[in-house]
Backbone as JSON, one array per atom type, in Angstrom:
{
  "sequence": "XXXXXXXXXXXXXXXXXXXXXXXXXXXXXXXXXXXXXXXXXXXXXXXXXXXXXXXXXXXXXXXXXXXXXXXXXXXXXXXXXXXXXXXXXXXXXXXXXXXXXXXXXXXXXXXXXXXXXXXXXXXXXXXXXXXXXXXXXXXXXXXXXXXXXXXXXXXXXXXXXXXXXXXXXXXXXXXXXXXXXXXXXXXXXXXXXXXXXXXXXXXXXXXXXXXXXXXXXXXXXXXXXXXXXXXXXXXXXXXXXXXXXXXXXXXXXXXXXXXXXXXXXXXXXXXXX",
  "N": [[-20.42, 14.79, 7.32], [-17.62, 16.38, 9.45], [-15.36, 19.23, 9.69], [-11.87, 17.75, 9.54], [-12.68, 15.34, 10.6], [-11.81, 11.95, 10.25], [-11.68, 9.67, 7.42], [-12.4, 6.47, 5.91], [-12.93, 6.44, 2.14], [-14.12, 4.95, -0.83], [-13.85, 5.06, -4.29], [-14.2, 6.02, -7.78], [-12.79, 7.62, -10.18], [-13.29, 9.53, -12.88], [-12.22, 10.96, -16.55], [-13.93, 13.74, -17.64], [-14.6, 14.38, -20.07], [-13.17, 12.69, -21.75], [-14.09, 10.35, -21.06], [-12.59, 8.55, -19.97], [-11.72, 5.93, -17.33], [-9.27, 6.93, -14.38], [-8.85, 6.49, -11.92], [-8.96, 4.37, -9.27], [-10.22, 2.27, -6.37], [-11.06, -0.01, -6.77], [-10.3, -3.05, -7.29], [-11.2, -5.13, -9.11], [-12.56, -3.36, -11.21], [-10.02, -2.35, -11.78], [-9.1, -4.11, -13.09], [-10.59, -4.73, -15.42], [-10.58, -2.32, -16.98], [-8.68, -1.69, -17.63], [-6.31, -0.77, -16.29], [-5.15, -1.38, -13.97], [-2.25, -1.99, -10.89], [0.24, -4.09, -10.25], [1.08, -3.17, -7.72], [-0.23, -1.38, -6.66], [-2.83, -0.57, -3.77], [-5.52, -2.35, -3.8], [-7.82, -0.94, -1.7], [-10.65, 0.71, 0.1], [-9.74, 4.38, 1.24], [-7.75, 6.31, 3.58], [-9.01, 9.62, 4.56], [-8.42, 13.22, 5.56], [-11.2, 15.34, 6.69], [-11.54, 17.86, 5.06], [-9.0, 18.95, 4.98], [-7.5, 19.91, 2.97], [-6.51, 17.68, 1.46], [-7.06, 16.41, -0.65], [-8.35, 17.25, -3.86], [-10.08, 20.83, -4.07], [-12.81, 20.58, -4.73], [-12.96, 17.85, -4.42], [-13.4, 17.91, -1.87], [-15.02, 19.94, -0.24], [-17.46, 18.07, -1.33], [-17.28, 15.62, 0.33], [-17.27, 17.38, 3.04], [-20.33, 17.7, 3.22], [-21.35, 15.19, 3.06], [-22.31, 11.96, 3.7], [-22.01, 8.7, 6.1], [-21.98, 5.89, 3.9], [-23.56, 6.41, 1.94], [-23.83, 6.77, -1.62], [-22.21, 8.86, -4.01], [-22.33, 10.44, -6.93], [-20.35, 13.38, -8.65], [-19.43, 15.96, -10.38], [-16.36, 17.68, -10.89], [-15.58, 20.71, -12.27], [-12.18, 22.15, -13.71], [-11.12, 24.3, -12.72], [-11.89, 23.79, -9.57], [-10.91, 21.47, -9.24], [-7.66, 20.57, -10.62], [-6.9, 23.12, -11.58], [-6.39, 25.52, -14.13], [-4.71, 24.87, -17.51], [-1.74, 25.71, -18.66], [-0.32, 26.85, -21.17], [2.53, 27.76, -21.5], [4.03, 26.13, -19.42], [4.44, 23.96, -21.34], [7.16, 22.59, -22.85], [9.78, 21.63, -25.28], [12.23, 19.57, -25.7], [15.4, 18.35, -26.99], [15.96, 15.29, -28.74], [18.5, 14.55, -28.15], [18.98, 15.22, -25.48], [17.46, 13.57, -23.89], [18.92, 11.23, -24.79], [21.4, 11.82, -23.64], [20.7, 11.45, -20.94], [19.92, 9.04, -20.64], [17.05, 8.53, -21.11], [14.3, 6.78, -22.41], [12.74, 7.87, -24.28], [8.38, 8.05, -24.18], [5.65, 8.38, -25.43], [3.2, 9.97, -22.58], [4.67, 8.8, -20.79], [6.24, 9.66, -17.69], [8.32, 12.13, -16.36], [11.58, 13.77, -15.56], [12.59, 16.76, -15.65], [14.78, 19.13, -15.42], [14.16, 19.82, -12.54], [11.43, 19.73, -12.4], [8.09, 18.25, -12.59], [7.17, 15.83, -15.62], [4.84, 15.29, -18.29], [5.35, 13.51, -21.21], [4.29, 14.68, -23.97], [4.18, 13.99, -27.06], [6.14, 12.97, -29.17], [8.76, 13.33, -31.83], [10.96, 12.48, -34.55], [13.54, 14.47, -33.42], [12.68, 15.77, -31.72], [11.08, 16.47, -28.25], [8.19, 16.7, -26.91], [7.3, 18.01, -23.92], [4.65, 18.55, -21.29], [4.38, 20.05, -18.3], [2.33, 20.83, -17.06], [0.04, 19.65, -14.49], [-1.77, 16.58, -14.48], [-4.14, 16.15, -14.63], [-4.77, 18.94, -15.2], [-6.98, 21.47, -17.1], [-9.15, 19.84, -17.24], [-12.67, 18.21, -16.24], [-13.62, 16.54, -13.79], [-15.02, 13.38, -12.96], [-16.44, 12.05, -10.12], [-17.53, 9.47, -8.27], [-18.03, 8.3, -5.69], [-17.56, 7.09, -2.21], [-18.54, 7.01, 1.51], [-17.09, 4.73, 3.58], [-16.13, 4.28, 6.05], [-16.11, 5.76, 9.36], [-13.36, 7.01, 11.58], [-13.0, 6.61, 14.61], [-11.55, 7.97, 17.72], [-9.6, 6.16, 18.75], [-9.4, 4.78, 16.45], [-7.77, 6.39, 14.9], [-5.09, 6.76, 15.04], [-4.08, 4.35, 13.61], [-4.85, 4.85, 11.21], [-3.74, 7.04, 10.09], [-0.94, 6.35, 10.39], [-1.07, 5.06, 7.92], [-1.83, 6.43, 6.01], [-0.02, 8.12, 5.51], [2.35, 6.49, 5.43], [2.21, 2.95, 5.62], [0.73, 0.05, 5.7], [-1.16, 0.44, 9.1], [-0.83, -2.48, 10.4], [1.51, -3.35, 10.64], [2.69, -2.17, 12.89], [3.37, -2.11, 16.06], [0.89, -1.0, 18.24], [-0.33, 1.46, 21.29], [-2.13, 3.03, 22.42], [-2.82, 5.79, 25.61], [-4.6, 7.32, 26.71], [-3.79, 10.49, 26.21], [-1.84, 9.7, 25.37], [0.54, 8.07, 23.23], [1.75, 4.87, 22.37], [4.39, 3.52, 19.98], [5.74, 0.55, 18.3], [8.12, 0.52, 16.29], [8.35, -1.5, 13.51], [10.4, -3.79, 12.02], [11.24, -3.08, 9.14], [10.94, -0.56, 9.23], [13.84, 0.58, 10.33], [15.46, 0.49, 8.36], [14.85, 1.56, 6.17], [14.74, 4.68, 4.09], [12.33, 6.13, 3.52], [10.86, 6.01, 5.6], [11.82, 8.34, 7.91], [10.96, 10.4, 7.04], [8.74, 10.1, 6.47], [7.75, 9.55, 9.18], [7.53, 12.43, 10.39], [5.55, 13.87, 9.41], [3.41, 11.77, 10.23], [3.68, 12.75, 13.2], [3.16, 15.33, 12.91], [0.27, 14.56, 12.06], [-0.8, 12.92, 14.0], [-0.69, 15.01, 16.17], [-2.81, 17.48, 15.44], [-4.82, 15.84, 14.23], [-5.55, 13.57, 15.66], [-5.54, 14.96, 18.09], [-3.39, 13.98, 20.04], [-1.06, 14.27, 23.14], [1.28, 13.43, 23.91], [3.86, 11.4, 22.02], [5.59, 8.5, 21.12], [8.05, 6.85, 19.83], [9.26, 3.41, 19.35], [12.06, 1.43, 19.23], [13.13, -1.16, 18.65], [16.5, -3.78, 19.29], [17.66, -6.66, 18.83], [20.69, -8.82, 20.74], [22.67, -10.31, 19.1], [23.29, -12.88, 19.47], [20.96, -13.43, 20.95], [18.96, -13.59, 18.75], [19.75, -15.45, 17.06], [19.04, -17.55, 18.74], [16.66, -17.47, 19.03], [16.29, -18.5, 16.32], [17.41, -20.82, 16.67], [15.52, -22.27, 18.45], [13.31, -21.59, 16.46], [13.52, -23.71, 14.75], [14.24, -26.13, 15.84], [11.61, -26.41, 16.79], [10.03, -26.67, 14.06], [11.52, -29.51, 13.93], [10.67, -30.73, 15.6], [8.13, -30.93, 15.24], [7.72, -32.11, 12.81], [9.3, -34.79, 13.71], [7.43, -35.49, 15.81], [5.0, -36.04, 13.94], [5.96, -37.9, 11.9], [5.99, -40.12, 14.21], [3.6, -40.31, 14.71], [2.7, -41.46, 12.08], [4.19, -43.6, 12.24], [2.48, -44.62, 13.95], [-0.07, -44.92, 13.4], [-0.13, -46.74, 11.48], [-1.16, -49.16, 9.34], [-2.65, -52.61, 10.67], [-2.12, -54.89, 8.95], [-0.4, -53.85, 7.4], [1.78, -54.23, 9.19], [2.02, -56.94, 9.8], [2.39, -57.77, 7.33], [5.17, -56.96, 6.76], [6.37, -58.22, 9.17], [6.28, -60.54, 8.3], [7.76, -60.91, 5.76], [10.33, -60.38, 6.89], [10.61, -62.65, 8.5], [10.6, -64.74, 6.79], [13.39, -63.8, 5.52], [14.77, -64.59, 6.86], [14.78, -67.38, 7.55], [15.82, -67.66, 5.22], [18.54, -66.96, 4.68], [19.63, -68.82, 7.48], [19.04, -71.26, 5.62], [20.86, -71.31, 4.14]],
  "CA": [[-18.95, 14.93, 7.81], [-17.01, 17.5, 10.12], [-13.75, 19.61, 9.65], [-10.53, 17.09, 10.6], [-13.27, 13.84, 10.07], [-10.97, 10.78, 9.48], [-13.08, 8.69, 7.02], [-11.94, 5.66, 4.57], [-13.22, 6.04, 1.22], [-13.67, 4.15, -1.94], [-13.95, 5.66, -5.56], [-13.32, 5.84, -9.37], [-12.67, 8.67, -11.28], [-13.39, 9.37, -14.44], [-12.22, 12.73, -17.46], [-15.38, 13.55, -18.4], [-14.04, 15.21, -21.78], [-13.17, 11.23, -22.86], [-14.91, 9.11, -20.67], [-11.71, 7.49, -19.51], [-11.37, 5.95, -15.75], [-7.44, 7.4, -14.39], [-7.74, 6.0, -10.53], [-9.92, 3.68, -8.7], [-10.35, 1.74, -5.17], [-11.99, -1.7, -6.85], [-9.28, -4.11, -7.94], [-11.57, -5.89, -10.79], [-12.45, -2.47, -11.89], [-9.1, -1.51, -12.75], [-8.49, -4.73, -14.28], [-11.44, -4.25, -16.14], [-10.67, -0.82, -17.62], [-6.98, -2.03, -17.77], [-5.42, 0.56, -15.56], [-4.55, -2.33, -12.98], [-1.42, -2.11, -11.38], [0.23, -4.76, -9.26], [1.79, -2.33, -6.95], [-1.21, -0.97, -5.97], [-3.27, -2.15, -3.23], [-6.83, -1.61, -3.42], [-9.12, -0.44, -0.84], [-10.56, 2.33, 0.9], [-7.83, 5.06, 2.08], [-8.37, 6.98, 4.52], [-8.52, 11.09, 4.43], [-8.86, 13.68, 6.35], [-11.86, 15.73, 5.91], [-12.13, 19.46, 5.28], [-7.72, 19.55, 5.41], [-6.94, 20.25, 2.02], [-5.5, 16.51, 1.17], [-7.75, 16.04, -1.61], [-9.07, 18.33, -4.47], [-11.33, 21.21, -3.65], [-14.32, 20.14, -5.33], [-13.99, 16.38, -3.68], [-13.13, 18.15, -0.38], [-16.41, 20.59, -0.21], [-18.56, 17.27, -1.39], [-17.31, 15.48, 1.41], [-17.99, 17.81, 3.91], [-21.97, 17.61, 2.93], [-21.64, 13.55, 2.41], [-23.0, 10.96, 4.83], [-21.67, 7.48, 5.86], [-22.78, 4.53, 3.42], [-24.57, 7.09, 0.32], [-22.96, 6.56, -3.12], [-22.2, 10.37, -4.68], [-21.43, 11.21, -7.87], [-20.41, 14.77, -8.54], [-18.58, 16.2, -11.23], [-15.93, 18.7, -10.1], [-14.67, 21.21, -13.08], [-10.74, 21.89, -13.43], [-11.08, 24.84, -11.53], [-11.78, 23.08, -8.39], [-9.54, 20.14, -9.23], [-6.43, 20.69, -11.08], [-6.9, 24.16, -12.66], [-6.62, 25.71, -16.27], [-4.0, 24.41, -18.58], [-1.06, 26.96, -19.11], [0.61, 26.86, -22.68], [3.79, 28.33, -21.25], [4.36, 24.57, -18.76], [4.76, 23.14, -22.34], [8.46, 22.7, -23.33], [10.21, 20.75, -26.38], [13.68, 19.25, -25.42], [16.13, 17.57, -28.25], [16.35, 13.89, -28.06], [19.94, 13.94, -27.58], [18.91, 15.65, -23.99], [17.45, 12.59, -23.57], [19.99, 10.54, -24.45], [22.3, 11.69, -22.61], [20.23, 11.35, -19.2], [19.42, 7.98, -20.8], [15.42, 7.92, -20.93], [13.79, 6.6, -23.66], [11.19, 8.7, -24.38], [7.78, 7.7, -24.6], [3.61, 9.36, -25.04], [2.46, 9.41, -21.68], [5.54, 8.84, -19.42], [6.41, 10.66, -16.55], [10.11, 12.65, -16.74], [11.91, 14.57, -14.28], [13.45, 17.75, -15.84], [14.65, 20.8, -14.85], [13.59, 19.58, -10.96], [10.13, 19.78, -12.55], [7.89, 17.03, -12.93], [5.76, 16.11, -16.12], [4.51, 13.67, -18.67], [5.43, 13.18, -22.49], [2.98, 14.59, -24.84], [4.9, 13.89, -28.32], [7.84, 12.68, -29.6], [9.37, 13.23, -33.51], [12.38, 12.38, -35.03], [15.08, 14.73, -32.92], [12.21, 16.54, -30.55], [10.33, 15.69, -27.53], [7.55, 17.51, -26.16], [7.04, 17.89, -22.17], [4.06, 19.04, -20.5], [4.43, 20.34, -16.87], [1.07, 21.4, -16.6], [-0.46, 18.79, -13.69], [-1.9, 15.6, -15.19], [-5.43, 16.84, -15.31], [-4.77, 20.59, -15.75], [-7.93, 21.84, -17.51], [-9.94, 18.72, -17.13], [-13.12, 18.13, -15.56], [-12.93, 14.92, -13.22], [-16.31, 12.88, -12.69], [-16.51, 11.13, -9.42], [-18.11, 8.49, -7.58], [-17.45, 7.94, -3.99], [-18.79, 6.23, -0.62], [-17.76, 7.12, 2.9], [-17.71, 3.43, 4.24], [-16.26, 4.28, 7.39], [-15.03, 7.08, 9.89], [-12.64, 6.5, 12.44], [-12.93, 6.96, 15.8], [-10.65, 8.49, 18.43], [-8.75, 4.61, 18.94], [-8.58, 4.05, 15.47], [-7.19, 7.17, 14.12], [-3.62, 6.61, 15.15], [-4.22, 3.78, 12.34], [-5.33, 5.43, 10.02], [-3.05, 8.46, 10.44], [-0.53, 6.0, 9.73], [-1.9, 4.4, 6.84], [-2.0, 8.09, 5.18], [1.98, 8.63, 5.38], [3.79, 5.35, 5.38], [1.86, 1.2, 5.16], [-0.39, -0.99, 6.22], [-0.43, 0.35, 10.31], [-0.79, -3.64, 11.33], [2.76, -3.99, 11.18], [3.13, -1.67, 14.09], [2.61, -2.24, 17.24], [0.46, 0.7, 18.93], [-0.8, 1.23, 22.39], [-3.12, 4.11, 23.07], [-3.27, 5.54, 26.45], [-5.56, 8.47, 26.85], [-3.62, 11.27, 25.49], [-0.4, 9.39, 24.62], [0.55, 6.88, 21.95], [3.64, 4.39, 22.26], [4.12, 2.84, 18.48], [6.58, 0.21, 18.69], [8.49, 0.17, 14.78], [8.52, -2.7, 12.71], [12.01, -4.22, 11.33], [11.23, -2.57, 7.71], [11.3, 1.06, 9.33], [15.29, 0.69, 10.58], [16.34, 0.64, 7.26], [13.62, 2.27, 4.88], [14.89, 5.61, 3.69], [11.06, 6.98, 3.31], [10.49, 6.0, 7.16], [12.23, 9.64, 8.79], [10.22, 11.72, 6.73], [6.79, 9.64, 6.35], [7.45, 9.97, 10.41], [7.48, 13.87, 11.36], [4.52, 13.77, 8.72], [2.7, 11.05, 11.19], [3.92, 12.88, 14.07], [1.98, 15.95, 12.55], [-1.28, 14.54, 11.74], [-1.33, 12.9, 15.09], [-0.8, 16.06, 17.2], [-3.2, 17.83, 14.73], [-6.16, 15.15, 13.72], [-5.87, 12.97, 16.55], [-5.23, 15.34, 19.31], [-2.27, 13.17, 20.9], [-0.34, 15.56, 23.59], [3.14, 12.82, 23.68], [3.84, 10.72, 21.22], [6.28, 7.87, 21.46], [8.22, 6.03, 18.78], [10.1, 2.26, 19.95], [12.48, 0.96, 18.11], [13.67, -2.96, 19.54], [17.21, -4.28, 18.64], [18.38, -7.46, 20.13], [21.73, -8.85, 20.71], [22.89, -11.48, 17.8], [22.95, -14.33, 20.3], [19.34, -13.87, 21.22], [18.69, -13.31, 17.21], [20.2, -16.69, 16.99], [18.47, -18.43, 19.58], [14.91, -16.91, 18.98], [16.38, -18.84, 14.97], [17.03, -21.98, 16.85], [14.26, -22.29, 18.84], [11.85, -21.79, 15.66], [13.9, -24.83, 13.83], [13.91, -26.73, 16.65], [10.09, -26.27, 17.03], [9.62, -27.51, 13.06], [11.92, -30.46, 13.31], [9.84, -31.65, 16.62], [6.74, -30.84, 14.98], [8.3, -33.28, 11.6], [9.14, -36.2, 14.79], [5.7, -36.15, 15.82], [4.33, -35.93, 12.64], [6.47, -39.4, 11.89], [5.45, -41.09, 15.02], [1.7, -40.47, 14.64], [2.55, -41.81, 11.25], [4.19, -44.54, 12.36], [1.65, -45.1, 15.13], [-1.07, -45.1, 12.55], [0.0, -48.01, 10.43], [-2.19, -50.28, 9.23], [-2.25, -53.7, 11.29], [-2.13, -55.54, 7.69], [0.86, -53.69, 6.19], [2.72, -54.57, 10.21], [1.72, -58.18, 9.73], [3.18, -58.29, 6.38], [6.47, -56.6, 6.92], [7.23, -59.07, 9.83], [5.88, -62.11, 7.45], [9.28, -60.74, 5.1], [11.53, -60.85, 8.2], [10.82, -64.24, 8.58], [11.24, -65.11, 5.25], [14.52, -63.38, 4.76], [15.96, -65.04, 8.47], [15.0, -68.49, 7.13], [16.79, -67.93, 3.71], [19.27, -66.95, 5.54], [19.74, -69.77, 7.69], [18.9, -72.43, 4.95], [22.01, -70.87, 2.86]],
  "C": [[-18.42, 16.45, 8.7], [-15.78, 17.93, 9.41], [-13.04, 18.54, 10.36], [-11.27, 15.81, 10.65], [-11.5, 13.28, 9.76], [-11.88, 10.06, 9.03], [-11.94, 7.7, 5.8], [-12.87, 6.1, 3.41], [-13.36, 5.02, -0.13], [-14.04, 5.02, -2.9], [-13.39, 5.57, -6.67], [-13.52, 7.44, -9.77], [-12.64, 8.48, -13.01], [-12.67, 10.92, -14.97], [-13.59, 12.16, -17.9], [-15.18, 13.6, -19.54], [-14.16, 13.39, -22.01], [-13.84, 9.97, -22.28], [-13.57, 7.98, -19.62], [-11.51, 7.22, -17.63], [-9.89, 5.89, -15.72], [-7.7, 7.13, -13.15], [-9.48, 5.46, -10.1], [-9.16, 3.0, -7.38], [-10.36, 0.04, -5.47], [-10.93, -2.16, -7.84], [-9.6, -4.55, -9.3], [-11.95, -4.92, -11.52], [-11.26, -1.93, -12.91], [-8.33, -2.53, -13.48], [-9.45, -4.8, -15.85], [-11.33, -3.43, -17.44], [-9.28, -0.49, -18.01], [-6.49, -0.55, -17.42], [-4.61, -0.17, -14.45], [-2.77, -1.98, -12.94], [-0.81, -2.76, -10.24], [0.81, -3.94, -7.92], [0.94, -1.59, -6.13], [-1.92, -1.41, -5.04], [-4.27, -1.37, -3.36], [-8.05, -2.08, -2.44], [-9.55, 0.58, -0.55], [-9.67, 2.67, 1.6], [-9.1, 6.04, 2.73], [-7.82, 8.53, 4.03], [-8.92, 12.19, 5.03], [-9.6, 15.0, 5.65], [-11.79, 17.41, 5.7], [-10.19, 20.14, 5.4], [-7.14, 19.96, 4.01], [-6.15, 18.75, 1.38], [-6.12, 16.03, 0.09], [-8.09, 17.32, -2.47], [-10.12, 19.13, -4.04], [-12.65, 20.7, -3.81], [-14.85, 19.01, -4.97], [-14.1, 16.95, -2.08], [-14.76, 18.71, 0.47], [-17.79, 19.31, -0.48], [-18.92, 16.37, -0.39], [-17.83, 15.95, 3.08], [-19.59, 17.88, 4.32], [-22.14, 16.26, 2.92], [-21.86, 12.93, 4.09], [-22.55, 9.3, 4.42], [-22.01, 6.58, 4.54], [-23.55, 4.99, 2.25], [-23.48, 6.78, -0.6], [-23.1, 7.91, -3.63], [-21.65, 9.9, -5.97], [-21.47, 12.42, -8.43], [-19.24, 14.72, -9.84], [-17.38, 17.46, -11.05], [-14.92, 19.17, -11.2], [-13.21, 21.82, -12.51], [-10.27, 23.17, -12.6], [-10.91, 24.42, -9.78], [-11.03, 21.83, -8.5], [-8.16, 20.72, -9.71], [-5.93, 22.24, -11.94], [-6.39, 24.02, -14.38], [-5.57, 25.16, -16.79], [-2.74, 25.91, -18.81], [0.1, 26.36, -20.44], [2.06, 27.15, -22.0], [4.65, 26.88, -20.21], [4.78, 23.84, -20.4], [5.98, 23.28, -23.16], [9.02, 21.76, -23.97], [11.56, 20.93, -25.96], [14.48, 18.63, -27.03], [16.11, 16.15, -27.89], [17.85, 13.53, -27.81], [20.01, 14.24, -25.97], [18.4, 14.48, -23.9], [17.94, 11.11, -23.43], [20.73, 10.58, -23.67], [21.91, 11.67, -21.55], [19.65, 9.96, -19.66], [17.86, 7.35, -20.45], [15.57, 7.77, -22.44], [12.3, 7.14, -23.95], [9.68, 8.01, -24.91], [6.53, 8.65, -24.49], [3.63, 8.26, -23.77], [3.26, 9.1, -20.45], [5.72, 9.79, -18.64], [7.68, 10.83, -16.38], [9.94, 13.65, -15.88], [12.68, 15.54, -15.04], [13.48, 18.5, -15.32], [14.04, 21.25, -13.66], [11.91, 20.04, -11.49], [10.05, 18.29, -13.33], [6.78, 17.12, -14.5], [5.84, 14.98, -17.42], [4.85, 14.8, -20.82], [4.48, 13.45, -23.38], [2.77, 13.76, -26.44], [5.91, 13.73, -28.33], [8.02, 12.04, -30.99], [10.92, 12.97, -33.65], [13.6, 12.97, -34.04], [13.98, 15.76, -31.92], [11.25, 15.89, -30.09], [9.39, 16.81, -27.02], [6.95, 17.31, -24.66], [6.03, 18.51, -21.93], [4.09, 18.93, -18.92], [3.78, 20.66, -15.99], [1.11, 19.54, -15.57], [-1.59, 18.25, -14.71], [-3.41, 16.26, -15.61], [-5.78, 18.02, -14.87], [-5.92, 20.37, -16.72], [-9.03, 20.51, -17.88], [-11.02, 18.18, -16.17], [-13.51, 16.62, -15.07], [-14.66, 14.56, -13.22], [-15.77, 11.96, -11.09], [-17.37, 10.47, -8.74], [-17.9, 7.62, -6.47], [-18.55, 7.03, -3.22], [-17.56, 6.38, 0.08], [-18.15, 5.19, 3.37], [-17.04, 3.36, 5.69], [-15.37, 5.57, 8.07], [-14.35, 6.32, 11.3], [-12.5, 7.51, 13.41], [-11.69, 7.51, 16.58], [-9.37, 7.41, 18.43], [-7.85, 4.45, 17.69], [-7.89, 4.77, 14.48], [-5.83, 7.39, 14.11], [-3.35, 5.57, 13.63], [-4.27, 4.2, 10.72], [-4.19, 6.88, 9.26], [-1.56, 7.42, 9.33], [0.24, 4.84, 8.46], [-1.57, 5.38, 5.64], [-0.78, 8.18, 4.59], [2.56, 7.54, 5.0], [3.13, 3.74, 4.64], [1.1, 1.17, 6.03], [-0.17, -0.7, 8.25], [-0.5, -1.58, 11.31], [0.69, -4.26, 11.14], [3.62, -3.36, 12.5], [2.6, -1.81, 15.49], [2.09, -0.74, 18.31], [-0.29, 0.73, 20.36], [-1.22, 2.46, 22.98], [-3.13, 4.57, 24.53], [-4.07, 6.94, 26.89], [-4.85, 9.42, 25.52], [-2.18, 11.16, 25.3], [-0.54, 8.42, 23.87], [2.01, 6.04, 21.96], [3.28, 3.72, 20.77], [5.45, 1.77, 18.57], [7.13, 0.21, 16.65], [8.73, -1.42, 14.31], [9.59, -3.22, 12.48], [12.21, -3.47, 10.58], [11.47, -1.0, 8.36], [12.98, 1.58, 9.8], [15.9, 1.12, 9.26], [15.96, 1.43, 5.9], [14.46, 3.85, 5.47], [13.54, 6.26, 3.52], [10.25, 7.34, 5.02], [10.58, 8.03, 8.26], [11.26, 10.89, 8.21], [8.83, 11.7, 6.89], [6.66, 9.97, 8.54], [7.21, 11.44, 11.18], [6.21, 13.88, 10.37], [3.14, 12.78, 10.13], [2.69, 11.72, 12.44], [2.6, 14.43, 13.91], [0.46, 15.97, 12.91], [-1.51, 14.35, 13.36], [-1.69, 13.55, 16.32], [-2.19, 16.71, 16.58], [-4.81, 16.92, 14.73], [-6.55, 14.01, 15.18], [-5.94, 13.39, 18.46], [-4.54, 14.82, 20.56], [-1.22, 14.63, 21.58], [1.19, 14.45, 23.78], [2.76, 11.73, 22.7], [5.43, 9.59, 21.17], [6.78, 6.69, 20.49], [9.14, 5.24, 19.34], [10.67, 1.5, 18.88], [13.44, -0.26, 18.95], [15.1, -3.92, 18.43], [17.95, -5.16, 19.6], [19.78, -7.85, 19.53], [21.84, -9.88, 19.84], [22.66, -12.79, 18.34], [21.66, -14.4, 20.27], [18.44, -14.35, 19.66], [18.35, -14.93, 16.77], [19.4, -17.87, 17.58], [17.26, -18.52, 19.51], [15.12, -18.2, 17.06], [16.09, -20.29, 15.37], [16.45, -22.7, 17.21], [13.13, -22.75, 17.7], [12.01, -23.22, 15.08], [13.83, -25.84, 14.51], [12.22, -27.11, 16.85], [10.05, -27.44, 15.5], [10.53, -29.05, 13.08], [11.21, -31.58, 14.69], [8.38, -32.15, 16.33], [7.03, -31.95, 13.82], [8.45, -34.56, 12.67], [7.82, -36.5, 14.93], [4.95, -36.54, 15.31], [4.84, -37.76, 12.2], [6.13, -40.3, 12.84], [4.34, -41.19, 14.75], [1.8, -41.31, 13.17], [3.1, -43.57, 11.1], [3.27, -45.4, 13.36], [0.55, -45.93, 14.77], [-1.17, -46.03, 11.22], [-0.47, -48.8, 10.27], [-1.66, -51.62, 9.64], [-1.85, -55.04, 10.1], [-0.76, -55.49, 7.02], [1.68, -53.93, 7.73], [2.93, -55.94, 9.87], [2.92, -58.92, 8.28], [4.93, -57.86, 6.4], [7.44, -57.83, 8.19], [7.06, -60.77, 9.57], [7.82, -62.09, 6.39], [10.14, -60.35, 5.65], [11.96, -61.73, 8.22], [10.95, -65.06, 7.56], [12.96, -65.13, 4.93], [15.61, -64.18, 6.19], [15.75, -66.2, 7.89], [15.54, -68.41, 6.02], [18.41, -68.17, 3.9], [20.15, -68.45, 6.25], [19.5, -71.35, 6.93], [20.55, -72.46, 3.69], [23.15, -71.28, 4.22]]
}
């Protein structure tokens, strides 16, 4: 691979010292190792090679990797999340957690003093919080494979996926050095989108080499939206009516004959009375 290539990778990551799986792009593996998260989408993820988007040791390996080949590498702490610093471990009173309405549990992630840490121990009146990065001081073992390299017309989709969500919900029209991106409705109300947009613009310029980027938001008049809904409802009713007529037409001949006989018998009974 070359610097600034955008590739899709699948991988598994273990802490070498404990042999524990801590991250994966494979759903079945996550379930088997009991780290499955129903909110996560398990599939190959896009990465910019050589752009410091992943830990240093992994980035270096990607630069020398080939598509379709599986690799097993060990990445020391110095090229992963750095060495542990004992000064970043702090002790808080249980009262502080009650005041913040936080129930302390070992392994839980908390935000205190504008820092994110992991609760490492809980005693009767004290809670120890480690503000080191989660895997600081650990050697990480990666098993990975590059499954695909994004070509020029695919880079827009990959960049959107890196910073926001699946690009399938966006309507993308690429024309040379220009791109027009029609936003899905959820972007209009999502507070995360404005921040994601700036990252997407940066990467489209940097890695997709685009010069003009246009975002389109579509707002319909209320009447048009209602008309659209009515047309959908009408279409559903018509389908139901057609199905009913179809059922009527395909009614067995014997059943029709039986119905006629019953009607005739009722008529004769009425005349006798």
